[in-house]
DSSP file (Angstrom, degrees, kcal/mol; ACC not computed):
  #  RESIDUE AA STRUCTURE BP1 BP2  ACC     N-H-->O    O-->H-N    N-H-->O    O-->H-N    TCO  KAPPA ALPHA  PHI   PSI    X-CA   Y-CA   Z-CA
    1    1 A M    >         0   0    0      0, 0.0     3,-2.1     0, 0.0     4,-0.3   0.000 360.0 360.0 360.0 -25.3    6.6   -8.6   12.6
    2    2 A S  G >   +     0   0    0      1,-0.3     3,-1.4     2,-0.2     4,-0.3   0.738 360.0  69.5 -62.2 -24.2    7.5  -11.8   14.5
    3    3 A E  G 3  S+     0   0    0      1,-0.3     3,-0.3     2,-0.1    -1,-0.3   0.696  97.1  54.2 -67.8 -15.6    8.1   -9.9   17.8
    4    4 A F  G X  S+     0   0    0     -3,-2.1     3,-1.5     1,-0.2    -1,-0.3   0.519  81.5  93.0 -90.5  -6.0    4.3   -9.3   17.9
    5    5 A E  T <  S+     0   0    0     -3,-1.4    -1,-0.2    -4,-0.3    -2,-0.1   0.801  78.2  58.2 -62.1 -30.8    3.5  -13.0   17.6
    6    6 A F  T 3  S+     0   0    0     -4,-0.3     2,-0.9    -3,-0.3    -1,-0.3   0.719  96.1  69.6 -74.1 -18.4    3.3  -13.6   21.4
    7    7 A L    <   +     0   0    0     -3,-1.5    -1,-0.1    -4,-0.1    -3,-0.0  -0.849  64.5 163.5 -95.1 101.3    0.6  -10.9   21.5
    8    8 A T        +     0   0    0     -2,-0.9    -1,-0.1     4,-0.1    -3,-0.1  -0.110   9.9 143.3-120.5  40.9   -2.3  -12.7   19.8
    9    9 A P     >  -     0   0    0      0, 0.0     4,-2.2     0, 0.0     3,-0.3  -0.472  64.5-109.1 -64.9 152.3   -5.6  -11.0   20.6
   10   10 A P  H  > S+     0   0    0      0, 0.0     4,-2.6     0, 0.0     5,-0.2   0.854 116.8  56.4 -52.5 -39.3   -7.9  -11.1   17.6
   11   11 A L  H  > S+     0   0    0      2,-0.2     4,-2.5     1,-0.2     5,-0.2   0.930 108.7  44.7 -62.1 -46.6   -7.5   -7.3   16.9
   12   12 A I  H  > S+     0   0    0     -3,-0.3     4,-2.7     2,-0.2    -1,-0.2   0.903 113.1  51.4 -65.5 -40.7   -3.7   -7.5   16.7
   13   13 A K  H  X S+     0   0    0     -4,-2.2     4,-2.4     2,-0.2    -1,-0.2   0.916 111.1  49.2 -59.7 -41.9   -3.9  -10.6   14.5
   14   14 A E  H  X S+     0   0    0     -4,-2.6     4,-2.6    -5,-0.2    -2,-0.2   0.917 111.2  48.6 -64.2 -44.3   -6.3   -8.7   12.2
   15   15 A I  H  X S+     0   0    0     -4,-2.5     4,-2.6     2,-0.2    -2,-0.2   0.923 112.5  48.3 -62.1 -45.2   -4.0   -5.7   12.0
   16   16 A L  H  X S+     0   0    0     -4,-2.7     4,-2.3     2,-0.2    -1,-0.2   0.895 111.5  50.4 -62.7 -40.1   -1.0   -7.9   11.2
   17   17 A E  H  X S+     0   0    0     -4,-2.4     4,-2.4    -5,-0.2    -2,-0.2   0.916 111.0  48.5 -63.9 -43.6   -3.0   -9.7    8.5
   18   18 A Q  H  X S+     0   0    0     -4,-2.6     4,-2.9     1,-0.2    -2,-0.2   0.907 111.1  50.8 -63.0 -41.6   -4.1   -6.4    7.0
   19   19 A Q  H  X S+     0   0    0     -4,-2.6     4,-2.3     2,-0.2    -2,-0.2   0.904 110.3  49.8 -61.7 -41.1   -0.5   -5.1    7.0
   20   20 A R  H  X S+     0   0    0     -4,-2.3     4,-2.2     2,-0.2    -2,-0.2   0.916 112.4  47.1 -64.2 -43.5    0.6   -8.3    5.3
   21   21 A I  H  X S+     0   0    0     -4,-2.4     4,-2.7     2,-0.2    -2,-0.2   0.919 111.6  50.7 -63.4 -44.8   -2.1   -8.0    2.7
   22   22 A M  H  X S+     0   0    0     -4,-2.9     4,-2.7     1,-0.2    -2,-0.2   0.897 110.0  50.7 -60.3 -40.3   -1.2   -4.3    2.1
   23   23 A L  H  X S+     0   0    0     -4,-2.3     4,-2.7     2,-0.2    -1,-0.2   0.912 110.7  48.6 -64.0 -43.0    2.4   -5.2    1.7
   24   24 A E  H  X S+     0   0    0     -4,-2.2     4,-2.4     2,-0.2    -2,-0.2   0.920 113.1  47.3 -62.9 -44.0    1.5   -7.9   -0.9
   25   25 A I  H  X S+     0   0    0     -4,-2.7     4,-2.7     2,-0.2    -2,-0.2   0.920 112.6  49.9 -62.0 -44.1   -0.7   -5.4   -2.8
   26   26 A H  H  X S+     0   0    0     -4,-2.7     4,-2.7     2,-0.2    -2,-0.2   0.919 111.4  48.0 -61.1 -45.2    2.1   -2.8   -2.6
   27   27 A Q  H  X S+     0   0    0     -4,-2.7     4,-2.0     2,-0.2    -1,-0.2   0.906 112.8  48.5 -63.6 -41.3    4.7   -5.3   -3.9
   28   28 A A  H  X S+     0   0    0     -4,-2.4     4,-2.3     2,-0.2    -2,-0.2   0.904 111.7  50.3 -64.7 -41.3    2.4   -6.4   -6.7
   29   29 A L  H  X S+     0   0    0     -4,-2.7     4,-2.9     2,-0.2     5,-0.2   0.933 109.9  49.4 -60.8 -47.6    1.7   -2.7   -7.6
   30   30 A M  H  X S+     0   0    0     -4,-2.7     4,-1.8     1,-0.2    -1,-0.2   0.873 110.2  52.0 -61.0 -37.2    5.4   -1.9   -7.7
   31   31 A E  H  X S+     0   0    0     -4,-2.0     4,-0.7     2,-0.2    -1,-0.2   0.927 111.8  45.6 -64.4 -45.1    5.9   -4.9  -10.0
   32   32 A V  H >< S+     0   0    0     -4,-2.3     3,-0.9     1,-0.2     6,-0.2   0.918 112.9  50.3 -63.2 -44.6    3.2   -3.8  -12.4
   33   33 A L  H 3< S+     0   0    0     -4,-2.9    -1,-0.2     1,-0.3    -2,-0.2   0.815 108.5  52.4 -66.3 -29.7    4.5   -0.2  -12.4
   34   34 A S  H 3< S+     0   0    0     -4,-1.8    -1,-0.3     1,-0.2    -2,-0.2   0.612 109.8  53.0 -82.2 -11.0    8.1   -1.3  -13.1
   35   35 A K    X<  -     0   0    0     -3,-0.9     3,-1.5    -4,-0.7     4,-0.5  -0.808  58.5-179.6-126.4  91.3    6.9   -3.4  -16.1
   36   36 A P  T >> S+     0   0    0      0, 0.0     4,-1.0     0, 0.0     3,-0.8   0.743  78.3  74.7 -59.4 -22.6    4.8   -1.3  -18.6
   37   37 A V  H 3> S+     0   0    0      1,-0.2     4,-2.1     2,-0.2     5,-0.2   0.836  84.4  64.7 -58.9 -34.4    4.4   -4.5  -20.7
   38   38 A V  H <> S+     0   0    0     -3,-1.5     4,-2.3    -6,-0.2    -1,-0.2   0.861  96.6  56.2 -59.4 -37.4    1.9   -5.9  -18.2
   39   39 A I  H <> S+     0   0    0     -3,-0.8     4,-2.0    -4,-0.5    -1,-0.2   0.916 107.5  48.0 -61.7 -44.7   -0.5   -3.1  -19.1
   40   40 A C  H  X S+     0   0    0     -4,-1.0     4,-2.2     1,-0.2    -1,-0.2   0.900 110.4  52.2 -62.4 -40.9   -0.5   -4.1  -22.7
   41   41 A R  H  X S+     0   0    0     -4,-2.1     4,-2.2     1,-0.2    -2,-0.2   0.903 108.7  50.2 -63.3 -41.6   -1.0   -7.7  -21.8
   42   42 A E  H  X S+     0   0    0     -4,-2.3     4,-2.1     1,-0.2    -1,-0.2   0.883 109.1  52.0 -64.3 -38.6   -4.0   -6.8  -19.7
   43   43 A E  H  X S+     0   0    0     -4,-2.0     4,-1.9     2,-0.2    -2,-0.2   0.905 109.5  49.5 -64.0 -41.5   -5.5   -4.8  -22.6
   44   44 A K  H  X S+     0   0    0     -4,-2.2     4,-1.9     1,-0.2    -2,-0.2   0.917 110.4  50.2 -62.9 -43.4   -5.1   -7.8  -24.9
   45   45 A E  H  X S+     0   0    0     -4,-2.2     4,-1.2     1,-0.2    -1,-0.2   0.888 108.4  53.1 -62.4 -38.8   -6.8  -10.0  -22.4
   46   46 A A  H  < S+     0   0    0     -4,-2.1     3,-0.2     1,-0.2    -1,-0.2   0.885 109.2  49.0 -63.9 -39.1   -9.7   -7.6  -22.1
   47   47 A K  H  < S+     0   0    0     -4,-1.9    -1,-0.2     1,-0.2    -2,-0.2   0.847 107.8  55.2 -68.7 -34.0  -10.2   -7.6  -25.9
   48   48 A N  H  <        0   0    0     -4,-1.9    -1,-0.2     1,-0.2    -2,-0.2   0.769 360.0 360.0 -70.7 -25.5  -10.2  -11.4  -26.0
   49   49 A D     <        0   0    0     -4,-1.2    -1,-0.2    -3,-0.2    -2,-0.1   0.493 360.0 360.0 -69.7 360.0  -13.0  -11.7  -23.4
């Protein structure tokens, strides 16, 4: 992504920011999917509320 840093119109910055967010969401999703235990933990937290 760093090769785009010299092009800094707002639109490109926005697109790069969205890509970064999507990547973070994707990584978090993959982490959750690889650990079924997390689902059980979320269910317990929901019951405690």
